[in-house]
N, C-alpha and C positions, 0 to 999 in steps of 0.2 A: 745417579751420577757416579756409581761405584766404578771400580776398575775392572770388574769381571766382564762387562759388556761394553760395546762401543756406545759412546754418548752421541745421541742424534742431534743434540743442540737444542736451544730454545725454540719454541714454536710460536705461532701467532703471526698476524698480518704485519705488524710493525717489524718483527725480526726478519720475516721473509722479504719485506721491501728493502730493508737495510742490506741484507745479503744480496739481493738482486742488483742494487746499485753498485755494490762492491764488485760483483761479477762482471759488470759492464765497464768498470773503471780501467783505464790504461794510463801508464805514466807519461806517455807521449801525447795525450789528448790535450785539447785546449783547457786552460785553467785547471790542470790536473791537481795541483796542491789544494786549491780551494774546494774542488769536488771531494777530495779525500777528507778534508775537514768536515764537510757536510755529511759524509758517510760516517765519520766518527761520531758526529752529533746524533745521527740516526740510531746508532748502536747504543749510545748512552741513554737516549730517550726511550728506546725499547726496553732497556734494563729497568729504568725507573718506572715505566708503565707496568712492567711485569711484577715488580716488587710491590707496587701499590695495589695491584689486583690480588696478589698472594704473597704476603711477607715471608712465607716459608720457602718460597721458590729457590731451588738450587742449594738449600740449606745455607745460603750466603749470609743472611742476617745473623743467625745464631753463631755461625762460625767466625764471622768478623767480630762480634761482641766478645767471644771467648778469646780470640787472638788479641783484641784490644786490652783485655784484662791482663793477659800474659805480658803484653808490651809494658803496661804500667809496672809490673813486677820487675821487668828487665831495666826499666828506667831507674827504679830504686837501686838496683845493683850497680848500674853505670854511674849513678850519682855518688856512690861511695868509692868505687875503684874502677878505673878504666882497664879494659883488656890490655894485654901486652903487645898486641899487633893488630893490624887491620884484618888479617885472616881470622884471628880469634874473635874479633868484633863481629864480622859477618857470619861466622859459624854460630856464635851465640844468638844472633837475631834469627837466623834461619831455623835453628833447632828449638830454641826456647819460645820464640814468638810464633813461628810458622807451624810448629807441632809436627806430628808424624802421621796424620790422617792419610787415607788412601784415595780420596775423591779428587776430581778435577778442581773443586773449590779449595780443598786443602793444599793442592799443589800451587794454586794461584796465590794463596796466602804466604806460602814459603818464598815464592818468587818476589812477592811484594815486600816481605821483610828484608830480603837480600838487596833488592833494588833501593829501598829506603836507606839502608846502610851505606850503599855506594854513593847515593846522592848526598847524604849527610857528610861523607868524607870529601866530596867535591866542594860542598859549600864551606866546609871548615878544614882546609888542608893542613892547618896546624895540628889537627888531631893525630896525624901520623907520628910526628915527633913526640907529642905528649904521651902517646901510648908506649912508645919505645923507651922513654925516659921514666915512665911510671910517676908522673907528676900529680896524680890524684884522680878524682872522678870528673865526669863531664859537667860542664857548666849548664845552667838552666836553659839558656837559649838554644844550645845544641840539642838538648833533650826535647824541647818543644818542636824544633825543626824535624827531628826524627819522628815524633808523633804525627805531625801533619803529613809528612811525606809518606808514611806507612799507609795511612787511610786513603790517600789519593791513589797510591799504587795498588791497593786492594781492588779498587774498581777497574783500573786500567789493566791489571794483569788478568783479572777474570775475563774481561772483554777480549784481551789478547788471545786467550784460550778459545773463545767462541769463534773469533775471526780466523785464527790459524787453522782450526778444524775445517772451517768452510773453505778456506783457500786450498788446503791439502786435498780435500775431497772433490771440490767442484771447479776450482780455478787454479790448477797447478802452474799455469803459465805465470801467475803473479808471484810465485814463491821468491824469484830472484829479486823482486822489487821491494820485498819486506813491507807490504802495506800494513800488516798487523802491528809491526813495531812503530810505525809512524802514527797509526791511529792511537795506539796505547799512549804514546807520548803526548798527543793532543788531549786525550781524555784526562790524563794525569794533571795537566796544567789547568783544565777547567774544574776538575773536582777539588783540586788543592784550595781553591777559593771558598769552598764550602766547609772546610775542616777548621773548627775552632782551635785556637792556640791555648794550651793550658796556661802559658805565661800571661797572655792577655786576659784570660778568664779570671785568674787570681787577682789581677790588677783592677778589675771592674766587675765585681759581683753585685748584681742588682736583682730586684724582683723577688718572687716567692722562694728562690733558692738561697737567698742571702742568709736567712736565719740558720738553715741547715749547714751551710758551708762556712759560717763565720769563724768557727774555731780553726778550720783548715786554712782559711785565708790569713788569719792572724799568725798561724804557724809559718805560712809562706813569707809574710813580711819579716819575720824574725830569721828564718832560714829557708830561703827560696828553694834550694835544691832538694832538701830532705822532704819538704811538703809537696813537691810537684807530683810525685807518683800518685798520691791519693787524689789530687785534683784531676789528673789525667784519667784515673779510674772512674771518677764520677761523671766525666764528660763522655765516656764511651757510648752509652745508649743514644745520646743526642747526636754524637758524631756519626755513628753508623746510620742512624735514621736520615741524616742529611745527605750523606754521600750516596745512599741507595735510593734517594728520592722519596722516602717515606715522610720526611719532615721538610716542608718547603717554607720559604719566607712568607708566602701568603697564609699558610697554616699558622705560623707563629704569630703573625699580625692579627689573625682572626681570634686566636686564643687570648691574646692580650686584650683585644677589644671586648670579648665576652667577660673577661675578668673585671675590667673597668665598669662594665654595665652592671655586673652582679654587686660590685661594691657600692 
């Protein structure tokens, strides 16, 4: 997936079926919106299926984990002091979280970081004034929103790249209707429900992780904002596993069941 050669896109029957449905989609057909959501679901399922078959596919898992750790670092700096403007905020996310890699996956991560920043600003319009007046660092709820939005956008922006390439090469007539943008939006909404919130995690730590995270959570109770980056960092492997389909609710339930049986 380097930049020196054209990326031919993901292979496999599920990817081809999703691409074929997109090629046949038209904005003026009956139930066009519903069909586009189904096509979005096809692409998301294809990605999850591919990742379960080969977790190293597209280098997406490792790249997302690394970006998530960088995001935790940025959350730490944002907790201490806010940028001076929205432009500075978005630049910080794009450069520090997105990194400077040259693959399509790296480019998707940079777009995800910028998209998460814009969405956080929309959710918290007060941030614009707070950054201009230099009133301190970001509140914990804003940082948690940013965390969740980023990982949802990682998946949606990666799939946007896949779909845009398909549209440009095979179905140029669809370019004017922006199906990849609409699909990416739907995917982000679905994946967002899979992303754990560091704030909620700190408030309800149970099970085997409780002992290991006790000190961190105690620190969160005393100073939520300063402890949040470490909690976010510890969540990264589980978060990436869930959004990429490597960790499912069924797998979690089975693990818990096995643990109870062993006890």
